[in-house]
C-alpha positions as CSV (number, residue, x, y, z in Angstrom):
1,M,1.5,-24.0,43.1
2,P,3.5,-20.9,42.1
3,L,4.8,-20.6,38.6
4,L,8.4,-21.5,38.0
5,R,10.3,-18.3,37.2
6,F,13.8,-18.1,35.7
7,I,14.0,-14.4,36.0
8,P,12.4,-12.0,38.5
9,E,9.1,-10.2,37.8
10,T,10.9,-6.9,38.4
11,T,14.5,-5.8,38.5
12,N,16.4,-3.1,40.1
13,V,19.3,-2.3,37.8
14,D,20.8,1.2,37.4
15,F,20.8,1.2,33.6
16,V,21.6,4.9,33.3
17,K,24.7,4.5,35.5
18,Y,26.3,2.1,33.0
19,R,25.3,4.1,29.9
20,W,28.9,5.2,29.2
21,V,30.1,1.6,29.1
22,A,27.2,0.8,26.7
23,F,28.0,3.9,24.6
24,A,31.6,2.7,24.3
25,I,30.5,-0.8,23.1
26,D,27.9,0.6,20.8
27,G,30.3,3.2,19.4
28,L,32.8,0.4,18.7
29,L,30.1,-1.5,16.8
30,V,29.2,1.5,14.7
31,V,32.8,2.3,13.9
32,I,33.5,-1.3,12.8
33,S,30.4,-1.2,10.6
34,V,31.4,2.1,9.0
35,I,34.9,0.9,8.3
36,S,33.8,-2.5,6.9
37,I,31.1,-1.0,4.7
38,L,33.5,1.6,3.3
39,W,36.4,-0.8,2.9
40,H,34.9,-4.1,2.0
41,G,31.4,-3.1,0.9
42,F,28.8,-5.9,0.7
43,N,28.9,-9.4,-0.8
44,L,26.0,-8.7,-3.1
45,G,24.0,-11.6,-4.3
46,I,22.4,-12.4,-7.6
47,D,19.5,-10.0,-6.9
48,F,21.9,-7.0,-7.0
49,T,24.6,-8.1,-9.3
50,G,22.7,-9.8,-12.1
51,G,22.9,-13.4,-13.3
52,V,21.2,-16.2,-15.2
53,A,17.7,-17.5,-14.4
54,M,16.5,-20.8,-15.8
55,E,13.1,-22.5,-15.5
56,V,13.2,-26.3,-15.6
57,K,10.4,-28.9,-15.7
58,A,10.7,-32.6,-14.8
59,A,8.3,-35.5,-15.3
60,Q,8.4,-36.3,-11.6
61,T,8.7,-34.3,-8.4
62,I,12.1,-32.6,-8.2
63,D,14.4,-33.3,-5.4
64,I,15.5,-29.7,-4.8
65,G,18.3,-30.7,-2.4
66,K,19.9,-33.1,-4.9
67,M,19.5,-30.5,-7.7
68,R,21.2,-27.8,-5.5
69,T,24.1,-30.1,-4.8
70,E,24.6,-30.7,-8.5
71,V,24.5,-27.0,-9.4
72,D,26.7,-26.0,-6.5
73,S,29.3,-28.6,-7.7
74,L,29.9,-26.4,-10.8
75,G,31.6,-23.8,-8.6
76,F,29.5,-20.7,-9.3
77,P,29.9,-17.8,-6.8
78,E,26.2,-18.1,-5.8
79,S,23.2,-20.1,-6.8
80,Q,19.6,-20.0,-5.7
81,L,17.0,-22.8,-6.3
82,Q,13.4,-22.9,-5.5
83,Y,10.1,-24.6,-6.5
84,F,7.4,-22.7,-8.3
85,G,4.0,-23.8,-9.2
86,G,1.0,-23.1,-11.4
87,G,-0.5,-24.9,-14.4
88,E,1.4,-27.9,-15.6
89,C,3.9,-27.5,-12.8
90,N,1.4,-28.9,-10.4
91,V,1.3,-32.2,-12.3
92,P,3.0,-33.6,-10.4
93,V,3.4,-31.2,-7.5
94,N,6.9,-29.5,-7.3
95,S,7.9,-30.6,-10.7
96,C,9.2,-27.2,-11.7
97,A,12.1,-25.3,-10.3
98,M,13.8,-21.9,-10.8
99,I,17.6,-22.0,-10.9
100,R,19.3,-18.6,-10.5
101,V,23.1,-18.5,-10.9
102,Q,25.7,-15.8,-10.6
103,P,28.2,-16.3,-13.4
104,R,31.9,-16.5,-12.7
105,E,33.8,-13.2,-12.8
106,V,35.1,-12.5,-16.3
107,A,38.5,-11.0,-17.1
108,A,38.7,-7.4,-18.1
109,G,37.6,-7.0,-21.8
110,A,35.9,-10.4,-21.9
111,N,32.4,-10.8,-23.2
112,Q,29.9,-11.2,-20.3
113,N,27.3,-12.7,-22.7
114,D,29.7,-15.5,-23.5
115,A,30.0,-16.2,-19.7
116,N,26.3,-16.2,-19.3
117,Q,25.9,-18.7,-22.2
118,A,28.6,-20.9,-20.6
119,V,26.5,-21.0,-17.4
120,V,23.5,-22.3,-19.3
121,R,25.6,-24.9,-21.1
122,D,27.2,-26.1,-17.9
123,I,23.9,-26.5,-16.0
124,K,22.3,-28.3,-18.9
125,A,25.3,-30.7,-19.1
126,K,25.2,-31.3,-15.4
127,L,21.5,-31.9,-15.0
128,G,21.1,-33.9,-18.2
129,A,18.2,-34.6,-20.5
130,A,15.8,-35.6,-17.7
131,Y,14.6,-32.0,-17.5
132,Q,12.8,-29.7,-19.9
133,Y,14.5,-26.3,-20.0
134,R,11.5,-24.0,-20.4
135,S,13.1,-20.6,-20.4
136,T,16.4,-18.8,-19.8
137,E,16.7,-15.2,-18.8
138,V,19.7,-13.0,-18.1
139,V,19.3,-10.3,-15.4
140,G,21.6,-7.5,-16.3
141,P,23.6,-5.4,-13.8
142,K,21.5,-2.2,-14.6
143,V,18.3,-3.8,-13.5
144,S,20.0,-5.3,-10.5
145,S,21.5,-1.9,-9.6
146,E,18.0,-0.3,-9.7
147,L,16.7,-3.1,-7.4
148,L,19.5,-2.4,-4.9
149,N,18.8,1.4,-4.9
150,D,15.1,0.7,-4.5
151,G,15.8,-1.6,-1.5
152,I,18.0,1.0,0.2
153,L,15.3,3.7,-0.5
154,A,12.6,1.5,1.0
155,T,14.6,0.8,4.1
156,V,15.4,4.5,4.7
157,L,11.8,5.6,4.1
158,A,10.6,2.9,6.5
159,V,12.8,4.2,9.3
160,L,11.8,7.8,8.6
161,M,8.1,7.1,8.6
162,I,8.4,5.1,11.8
163,S,10.1,8.0,13.4
164,V,7.4,10.4,12.2
165,Y,4.8,8.2,13.7
166,V,6.5,8.1,17.1
167,A,7.0,11.9,17.0
168,V,3.3,12.4,16.4
169,R,2.2,9.6,18.9
170,F,4.4,10.9,21.7
171,E,6.6,14.0,21.4
172,W,9.3,15.1,18.9
173,Q,12.1,14.1,21.3
174,Y,10.8,10.6,21.2
175,G,10.7,10.7,17.5
176,V,14.4,11.7,17.3
177,G,15.3,8.9,19.7
178,A,13.3,6.4,17.6
179,L,14.9,7.6,14.4
180,I,18.5,7.2,15.7
181,A,17.8,3.9,17.5
182,T,16.0,2.3,14.6
183,G,18.5,3.6,12.0
184,H,21.3,2.4,14.3
185,D,19.9,-1.1,14.5
186,V,19.5,-1.4,10.7
187,F,22.9,0.1,10.0
188,V,24.8,-2.1,12.6
189,T,23.0,-5.2,11.2
190,A,24.0,-4.3,7.7
191,G,27.6,-3.8,9.0
192,F,27.4,-7.3,10.5
193,F,26.8,-8.6,7.0
194,S,29.7,-6.7,5.6
195,V,32.1,-7.8,8.4
196,L,31.3,-11.5,7.9
197,H,30.9,-11.1,4.2
198,L,27.5,-12.8,4.2
199,D,25.4,-12.8,1.0
200,F,23.5,-9.5,0.8
201,N,20.4,-10.1,-1.3
202,I,16.7,-9.2,-1.5
203,N,16.0,-11.5,1.5
204,T,18.5,-9.5,3.5
205,V,16.7,-6.2,2.7
206,A,13.4,-7.9,3.8
207,S,15.1,-8.9,7.1
208,L,16.3,-5.4,7.7
209,L,12.8,-4.0,7.1
210,L,11.4,-6.7,9.5
211,L,14.1,-5.7,12.0
212,A,13.1,-2.0,11.8
213,G,9.6,-3.0,12.8
214,Y,10.7,-5.3,15.6
215,S,13.1,-2.6,16.9
216,I,10.5,0.2,17.0
217,N,8.1,-2.2,18.9
218,D,10.6,-2.5,21.7
219,T,11.4,1.2,21.6
220,V,7.7,2.2,21.7
221,V,7.1,-0.1,24.7
222,V,9.9,1.8,26.6
223,F,8.7,5.2,25.6
224,D,5.1,4.3,26.5
225,R,6.1,3.3,30.0
226,I,8.2,6.5,30.5
227,R,5.2,8.5,29.4
228,E,2.9,6.7,31.9
229,N,5.4,7.2,34.7
230,R,5.7,10.9,33.8
231,R,2.0,11.3,34.5
232,K,2.1,9.2,37.7
233,Y,5.3,10.6,39.2
234,K,5.3,14.3,38.2
235,R,8.4,15.3,40.3
236,M,10.6,12.3,39.5
237,S,13.9,13.1,37.7
238,L,14.3,11.9,34.2
239,V,17.3,9.7,35.2
240,D,15.2,7.8,37.8
241,M,12.2,7.7,35.5
242,I,14.2,6.0,32.8
243,N,15.6,3.5,35.3
244,L,12.2,2.8,36.8
245,S,10.5,2.4,33.4
246,T,13.3,0.2,32.0
247,N,13.3,-2.1,35.1
248,Q,9.5,-2.4,34.9
249,I,9.6,-3.8,31.4
250,A,13.0,-5.7,31.6
251,T,11.4,-9.1,32.2
252,R,8.8,-8.5,29.5
253,T,11.5,-7.5,27.0
254,T,13.7,-10.4,27.9
255,L,10.9,-13.0,27.5
256,V,9.7,-11.5,24.2
257,S,13.2,-11.4,22.8
258,A,13.9,-15.0,23.9
259,A,10.5,-16.2,22.4
260,T,11.2,-14.4,19.1
261,A,14.7,-15.9,18.9
262,L,13.4,-19.4,19.6
263,S,11.0,-19.1,16.8
264,V,13.7,-18.0,14.4
265,I,16.4,-20.5,15.4
266,P,14.8,-23.4,13.4
267,L,15.1,-21.3,10.2
268,L,18.9,-21.6,10.6
269,F,18.5,-25.2,9.4
270,G,16.2,-24.3,6.5
271,G,18.9,-24.2,3.9
272,P,21.0,-21.4,2.4
273,V,18.0,-19.3,1.3
274,L,16.8,-18.8,4.9
275,L,20.2,-18.8,6.6
276,N,21.1,-15.2,6.0
277,F,17.5,-14.0,6.8
278,S,17.5,-15.8,10.1
279,V,21.0,-14.7,11.1
280,A,20.1,-11.1,10.4
281,I,16.9,-11.4,12.6
282,L,18.8,-13.1,15.5
283,F,21.5,-10.5,15.5
284,G,18.9,-7.7,15.1
285,I,17.0,-9.0,18.1
286,L,20.1,-8.6,20.3
287,V,21.0,-5.2,18.9
288,G,17.4,-3.9,19.0
289,T,16.9,-5.0,22.6
290,F,20.2,-3.2,23.6
291,S,19.3,0.0,21.7
292,S,15.9,0.4,23.2
293,T,17.5,1.2,26.5
294,Y,21.0,2.5,25.6
295,V,20.1,4.4,22.4
296,A,16.5,5.4,22.4
297,A,15.8,6.0,26.1
298,A,19.3,7.3,27.0
299,L,19.1,9.9,24.2
300,L,16.3,11.6,26.1
301,L,18.9,12.7,28.6
302,Y,20.6,14.8,26.0
303,L,17.5,16.3,24.3
304,P,15.4,19.2,25.5
305,A,13.5,18.0,28.6
306,V,10.4,15.9,28.0
307,G,9.4,16.4,31.6
308,G,11.3,16.3,34.9
309,S,14.9,17.2,35.4
310,T,17.9,15.1,34.6
311,D,19.1,15.2,38.2
312,S,19.7,11.7,39.4
313,K,18.2,12.5,42.8
314,T,14.6,11.3,42.9
315,E,12.1,13.5,44.6
316,E,9.0,12.1,46.3
317,A,6.5,10.9,43.8
318,T,3.1,12.4,43.6
319,A,0.0,10.7,42.4
């Protein structure tokens, strides 16, 4: 009995023909991202703005959902709660929690330390005496700013090193395409966070780094198929080679992207800590799949020839 197929094994789409439409859509996304980042910036989370961190211990297992509701009812701009273990925190299991809160914005000239102490008092009053408050720490804006700079630097270096790898593994033209395509995916996804004013925290940086790896995987698959076809069809034009290669892997790319998205979708319901992470990955999957064809591969048409002409007329292939 033949396998049930929802999409064909091979496609016959003239991807290069529609590149100007794709360029227009992509250009619009980039412009929107640039304007939003310059105009609105990012809704930085506690990791990058500083805040108050408290460790609490209970005599019983903590209901983290109930505790989050109680802390959120105090109206802080942002709060993060999570279990942590080790030592007496394992007796009973999940009896310790870390509460991180971003203080309310203070007026000009007001004392930020007083605002931080007010956060501690409000949380203790809300949770009551059922908890042991083991430690309280204030993360200052200087430390948070350094963390933000390190996160940006890590992302930029990751994209650059990925591009160097591709340039060495293939040819320098492919490295340029990988650099622009991967950087494009990371930048547009960051712009997505700015436009929707989603929390931008250390988890977001992790998702951008993960996205860079996912994006280059798709791009390398396209480049590898183009290289194989260059060896097989020595007289084929670059336009037809890109179309042939992209159609040959279209089904594979679609299935991999769909499978990855299905594995991420359940994380949308994992609470606020995982929400932004999963949203970034889902949006990145869409953008990364698009850019593998219309950024990475299409850019080869405008770089020094990597083999074959750019004439759209295909000559007879030779083995």
